[in-house]
C-alpha positions in Angstrom: 67.7 107.1 102.4 68.0 110.2 104.7 70.7 112.7 104.2 73.0 114.6 106.5 75.1 117.7 106.2 77.6 116.7 108.9 81.1 117.0 107.3 83.1 114.6 109.5 82.8 111.5 111.7 81.7 112.6 115.2 83.8 109.9 116.7 87.2 109.7 115.0 87.1 112.9 112.9 87.5 111.4 109.5 86.3 113.9 106.9 83.2 113.0 104.6 82.8 113.8 100.9 79.4 114.6 99.3 77.8 111.2 98.4 79.5 109.1 101.1 77.4 106.6 103.1 77.7 107.3 106.7 75.7 106.2 109.8 73.5 107.8 112.4 73.8 106.3 115.9 70.5 106.9 117.8 72.2 105.9 121.1 74.4 109.0 121.2 72.8 111.1 118.4 76.0 111.1 116.3 76.9 110.6 112.7 79.8 108.2 112.3 81.9 106.6 109.5 81.6 103.0 108.6 84.6 102.0 110.8 83.2 103.7 113.9 79.7 102.3 113.1 81.0 98.7 113.7 81.0 99.4 117.4 77.3 100.0 117.6 74.3 97.6 117.5 71.8 99.9 116.0 72.7 102.3 113.2 70.8 104.0 110.4 72.5 104.8 107.0 72.7 108.3 105.8 74.0 110.0 102.5 76.3 113.0 103.0 75.1 116.0 101.1 77.3 118.9 100.1 80.2 118.2 102.6 82.6 121.0 103.2 85.8 121.3 101.0 88.8 120.0 102.9 90.6 123.3 102.8 87.7 125.0 104.7 88.3 122.6 107.6 91.8 123.8 108.2 92.6 126.5 110.7 96.1 128.0 110.4 97.4 130.4 113.1 100.8 132.1 113.7 102.6 130.8 116.8 103.0 133.4 119.6 105.2 131.1 121.7 108.3 129.2 120.8 107.8 125.5 120.1 109.6 122.4 118.6 108.5 121.6 115.0 106.4 118.4 114.8 107.9 117.8 111.4 111.6 118.0 111.9 112.2 118.7 115.6 113.8 122.1 115.1 113.3 125.0 117.6 110.9 127.6 116.2 110.9 131.2 117.6 107.6 133.2 118.0 106.1 134.5 114.9 108.0 132.2 112.5 106.1 129.0 112.8 102.5 128.0 112.0 99.9 126.0 114.0 97.7 124.0 111.6 94.5 122.4 112.9 92.3 119.9 111.0 89.4 118.7 112.9 90.8 117.2 116.1 94.5 117.1 114.9 96.9 120.0 115.6 100.5 120.1 114.2 103.1 122.8 114.8 105.4 123.3 111.8 108.5 125.4 111.0 108.4 127.3 107.8 110.4 124.7 105.9 108.1 121.9 106.9 105.0 123.9 106.1 106.2 124.5 102.5 107.0 120.8 102.1 103.5 119.8 103.4 101.8 122.4 101.2 103.8 121.3 98.1 102.6 117.7 98.8 99.0 118.6 99.2 99.0 120.8 96.0 100.3 117.7 94.0 97.4 115.4 95.1 94.2 116.2 93.3 
């Protein structure tokens, strides 16, 4: 079976782990997960090699504008909150919600 180094589904954004079976779609030249592959008539299986660690897919930036926290709905002033992006999903979090999320992520191994 052929291999791929693509680290996430190019349709829905789901992250892949090394060893996962994924699918190449010749029609649009994409690598997709098993759920997205259902929509296509012709797919070719691939094995993911050395996928990126999940924490390298994160992008964290400090907010330069005020916003409303996506976690709790509080108003956040510039410089206090964080904007966290993972693949195609972006959330804006106040410091309290950011700590809670990081605590939950550190407990799951």
